[in-house]
Structure formats: structure tokens, C-alpha cells
KOLBAFI-896398 format. One record per residue (C-alpha): residue in three letters; x, y, z. Coordinates in pm, 1 decimal. Example, Ala and Ser with C-alpha at 12.3 -4.5 7.8 and 13.67 -1.06 7.14 Angstrom:
<rec><residuo>ALA</residuo><east>1230.0</east><north>-450.0</north><up>780.0</up></rec>
<rec><residuo>SER</residuo><east>1367.0</east><north>-106.0</north><up>714.0</up></rec>
END
This chain:
<rec><residuo>MET</residuo><east>621.4</east><north>-714.9</north><up>1955.6</up></rec>
<rec><residuo>LYS</residuo><east>519.0</east><north>-370.8</north><up>2101.9</up></rec>
<rec><residuo>ASN</residuo><east>813.2</east><north>-206.4</north><up>1913.3</up></rec>
<rec><residuo>LYS</residuo><east>676.8</east><north>-319.4</north><up>1571.6</up></rec>
<rec><residuo>PHE</residuo><east>369.0</east><north>-168.5</north><up>1609.9</up></rec>
<rec><residuo>ALA</residuo><east>535.7</east><north>145.8</north><up>1716.3</up></rec>
<rec><residuo>VAL</residuo><east>745.2</east><north>163.2</north><up>1422.8</up></rec>
<rec><residuo>ARG</residuo><east>486.3</east><north>87.5</north><up>1191.0</up></rec>
<rec><residuo>SER</residuo><east>260.1</east><north>329.1</north><up>1325.4</up></rec>
<rec><residuo>ALA</residuo><east>536.4</east><north>623.6</north><up>1292.5</up></rec>
<rec><residuo>VAL</residuo><east>630.2</east><north>522.8</north><up>949.9</up></rec>
<rec><residuo>VAL</residuo><east>242.2</east><north>560.7</north><up>878.9</up></rec>
<rec><residuo>ALA</residuo><east>190.8</east><north>873.6</north><up>1022.5</up></rec>
<rec><residuo>ALA</residuo><east>520.1</east><north>1021.1</north><up>876.1</up></rec>
<rec><residuo>VAL</residuo><east>457.1</east><north>923.9</north><up>506.7</up></rec>
<rec><residuo>ILE</residuo><east>55.5</east><north>986.0</north><up>534.9</up></rec>
<rec><residuo>ALA</residuo><east>23.1</east><north>1350.2</north><up>716.2</up></rec>
<rec><residuo>PRO</residuo><east>252.3</east><north>1499.0</north><up>433.3</up></rec>
<rec><residuo>THR</residuo><east>44.1</east><north>1374.8</north><up>164.8</up></rec>
<rec><residuo>LEU</residuo><east>-269.1</east><north>1515.3</north><up>316.4</up></rec>
<rec><residuo>VAL</residuo><east>-139.3</east><north>1853.6</north><up>389.4</up></rec>
<rec><residuo>PHE</residuo><east>0.9</east><north>1923.3</north><up>22.1</up></rec>
<rec><residuo>ALA</residuo><east>-165.5</east><north>1688.8</north><up>-198.7</up></rec>
<rec><residuo>GLY</residuo><east>-472.0</east><north>1818.1</north><up>-413.9</up></rec>
<rec><residuo>GLY</residuo><east>-716.5</east><north>1742.1</north><up>-689.8</up></rec>
<rec><residuo>THR</residuo><east>-1024.0</east><north>1607.7</north><up>-784.5</up></rec>
<rec><residuo>PRO</residuo><east>-1159.2</east><north>1298.1</north><up>-573.8</up></rec>
<rec><residuo>ALA</residuo><east>-1046.6</east><north>976.2</north><up>-643.7</up></rec>
<rec><residuo>THR</residuo><east>-1282.5</east><north>714.9</north><up>-829.3</up></rec>
<rec><residuo>ALA</residuo><east>-1218.5</east><north>414.3</north><up>-612.0</up></rec>
<rec><residuo>ALA</residuo><east>-913.4</east><north>315.9</north><up>-381.0</up></rec>
<rec><residuo>PRO</residuo><east>-654.7</east><north>8.9</north><up>-522.5</up></rec>
<rec><residuo>THR</residuo><east>-753.7</east><north>-303.8</north><up>-522.0</up></rec>
<rec><residuo>LEU</residuo><east>-512.6</east><north>-596.1</north><up>-350.0</up></rec>
<rec><residuo>SER</residuo><east>-462.8</east><north>-944.3</north><up>-433.4</up></rec>
<rec><residuo>ALA</residuo><east>-225.0</east><north>-1258.5</north><up>-421.5</up></rec>
<rec><residuo>GLY</residuo><east>8.7</east><north>-1300.0</north><up>-727.4</up></rec>
<rec><residuo>ILE</residuo><east>270.7</east><north>-1541.8</north><up>-778.4</up></rec>
<rec><residuo>SER</residuo><east>468.4</east><north>-1681.6</north><up>-488.8</up></rec>
<rec><residuo>GLY</residuo><east>533.3</east><north>-1399.0</north><up>-253.6</up></rec>
<rec><residuo>GLN</residuo><east>364.8</east><north>-1112.0</north><up>-448.5</up></rec>
<rec><residuo>VAL</residuo><east>94.5</east><north>-901.2</north><up>-380.8</up></rec>
<rec><residuo>LYS</residuo><east>-79.1</east><north>-717.0</north><up>-699.3</up></rec>
<rec><residuo>VAL</residuo><east>-173.7</east><north>-381.8</north><up>-684.1</up></rec>
<rec><residuo>ASP</residuo><east>-497.1</east><north>-284.7</north><up>-918.7</up></rec>
<rec><residuo>VAL</residuo><east>-489.0</east><north>109.8</north><up>-959.4</up></rec>
<rec><residuo>PRO</residuo><east>-834.5</east><north>254.5</north><up>-1096.1</up></rec>
<rec><residuo>THR</residuo><east>-820.9</east><north>438.9</north><up>-1481.6</up></rec>
<rec><residuo>GLY</residuo><east>-652.0</east><north>766.3</north><up>-1401.0</up></rec>
<rec><residuo>GLU</residuo><east>-517.3</east><north>736.4</north><up>-1074.2</up></rec>
<rec><residuo>SER</residuo><east>-185.6</east><north>697.9</north><up>-926.1</up></rec>
<rec><residuo>TRP</residuo><east>-100.0</east><north>558.8</north><up>-588.2</up></rec>
<rec><residuo>THR</residuo><east>197.4</east><north>475.1</north><up>-356.3</up></rec>
<rec><residuo>CYS</residuo><east>196.2</east><north>201.1</north><up>-181.1</up></rec>
<rec><residuo>PHE</residuo><east>411.2</east><north>45.1</north><up>121.0</up></rec>
<rec><residuo>ALA</residuo><east>372.6</east><north>-288.8</north><up>290.0</up></rec>
<rec><residuo>PHE</residuo><east>481.9</east><north>-528.1</north><up>572.0</up></rec>
<rec><residuo>ASP</residuo><east>442.0</east><north>-891.8</north><up>586.7</up></rec>
<rec><residuo>SER</residuo><east>408.9</east><north>-1104.8</north><up>925.2</up></rec>
<rec><residuo>ASN</residuo><east>817.5</east><north>-1140.0</north><up>902.7</up></rec>
<rec><residuo>PHE</residuo><east>814.2</east><north>-715.8</north><up>906.9</up></rec>
<rec><residuo>THR</residuo><east>947.2</east><north>-744.3</north><up>534.4</up></rec>
<rec><residuo>PHE</residuo><east>927.2</east><north>-408.8</north><up>392.4</up></rec>
<rec><residuo>LYS</residuo><east>832.6</east><north>-290.1</north><up>31.3</up></rec>
<rec><residuo>THR</residuo><east>698.0</east><north>5.2</north><up>-173.0</up></rec>
<rec><residuo>GLY</residuo><east>597.7</east><north>96.3</north><up>-531.8</up></rec>
<rec><residuo>ALA</residuo><east>448.7</east><north>361.9</north><up>-682.5</up></rec>
<rec><residuo>PHE</residuo><east>145.2</east><north>279.6</north><up>-953.7</up></rec>
<rec><residuo>ALA</residuo><east>17.8</east><north>452.3</north><up>-1218.8</up></rec>
<rec><residuo>ALA</residuo><east>-339.1</east><north>329.8</north><up>-1339.8</up></rec>
<rec><residuo>GLY</residuo><east>-359.5</east><north>-46.9</north><up>-1397.0</up></rec>
<rec><residuo>LEU</residuo><east>-166.1</east><north>-346.2</north><up>-1247.7</up></rec>
<rec><residuo>GLY</residuo><east>158.5</east><north>-347.4</north><up>-1033.8</up></rec>
<rec><residuo>THR</residuo><east>293.1</east><north>-566.8</north><up>-804.8</up></rec>
<rec><residuo>LEU</residuo><east>503.8</east><north>-586.9</north><up>-471.1</up></rec>
<rec><residuo>ASP</residuo><east>758.8</east><north>-874.0</north><up>-468.9</up></rec>
<rec><residuo>GLY</residuo><east>946.1</east><north>-1069.6</north><up>-220.4</up></rec>
<rec><residuo>PHE</residuo><east>750.9</east><north>-1156.3</north><up>100.1</up></rec>
<rec><residuo>ALA</residuo><east>753.2</east><north>-1455.8</north><up>267.1</up></rec>
<rec><residuo>LYS</residuo><east>555.3</east><north>-1756.1</north><up>136.7</up></rec>
<rec><residuo>GLY</residuo><east>183.5</east><north>-1758.1</north><up>308.4</up></rec>
<rec><residuo>SER</residuo><east>235.9</east><north>-1433.6</north><up>520.8</up></rec>
<rec><residuo>ASN</residuo><east>-15.6</east><north>-1179.7</north><up>584.9</up></rec>
<rec><residuo>VAL</residuo><east>70.5</east><north>-872.9</north><up>384.7</up></rec>
<rec><residuo>THR</residuo><east>-105.9</east><north>-515.1</north><up>469.1</up></rec>
<rec><residuo>ALA</residuo><east>-52.3</east><north>-215.8</north><up>276.4</up></rec>
<rec><residuo>PHE</residuo><east>-98.9</east><north>104.6</north><up>320.0</up></rec>
<rec><residuo>CYS</residuo><east>-131.4</east><north>323.3</north><up>-11.4</up></rec>
<rec><residuo>PHE</residuo><east>-189.1</east><north>675.5</north><up>-94.5</up></rec>
<rec><residuo>GLY</residuo><east>-265.2</east><north>950.0</north><up>-381.6</up></rec>
<rec><residuo>ASN</residuo><east>-302.6</east><north>1288.2</north><up>-530.9</up></rec>
<rec><residuo>MET</residuo><east>-648.1</east><north>1262.1</north><up>-478.1</up></rec>
<rec><residuo>ALA</residuo><east>-903.6</east><north>1271.8</north><up>-230.8</up></rec>
<rec><residuo>PRO</residuo><east>-943.1</east><north>991.2</north><up>-13.6</up></rec>
<rec><residuo>PHE</residuo><east>-596.1</east><north>1023.0</north><up>-18.6</up></rec>
<rec><residuo>PHE</residuo><east>-562.3</east><north>723.6</north><up>177.9</up></rec>
<rec><residuo>PHE</residuo><east>-629.3</east><north>336.3</north><up>163.1</up></rec>
<rec><residuo>SER</residuo><east>-513.3</east><north>-6.6</north><up>368.8</up></rec>
<rec><residuo>GLY</residuo><east>-570.3</east><north>-349.2</north><up>293.7</up></rec>
<rec><residuo>SER</residuo><east>-463.0</east><north>-676.0</north><up>372.1</up></rec>
<rec><residuo>VAL</residuo><east>-390.1</east><north>-1004.0</north><up>164.2</up></rec>
<rec><residuo>LYS</residuo><east>-222.9</east><north>-1341.2</north><up>206.7</up></rec>
<rec><residuo>VAL</residuo><east>60.4</east><north>-1427.4</north><up>-2.7</up></rec>
<rec><residuo>THR</residuo><east>86.3</east><north>-1796.9</north><up>-163.2</up></rec>
END
């Protein structure tokens, strides 16, 4: 179990650090919101005028990624009933968002 957390932390650090250094622009108006979609799916709702890249893990350590423009996007393929934690980053401050949702 400790190795899973170490891997997750390393992935987060490797992806987020360059974004914080090189990204610029005006502040974001809001962070994306997460919700459960159809079976095994997480919906990512991105505010107007923004774009975010997200990666997520479920409780079975299934890893999914996606890049989302404004509107509703999805991350598919998670185990039914699992808890999914998503890490999203954008090109405008606040740069980083994380959240969790239980998929159906």
C-alpha cells in the first residue's frame, strides 16, 4: 500500500511542477467540478473560457487521463463502486485542482 502512495505522489510532482513553472495567464474563474456519470465514468465540468488536463486513479489503481476544454468531458473505465481521485491542472492560476467522487 505504501508503494502505491509513493507512486501517486511521484506522478503528481512530476506533472504539476512544470505546469507551475511555465504556465501563465489570467486567473481562472473557477476550478472544474467532478461528478459520477454512467457506470464507471467520472464527469469533468470545465468552466467557460478555460482548459484543464486531468488524471485520475480509482481505488483499484486504474489510471486515466484526459484534456478538457470548456464544457463537459468524461474519464471512463473505472471499477463500479470505486472511489476516484482526480488531479487537474490548467494554464491559469490556481493551476491545480483535486477532488474525489464515487462512481456508480
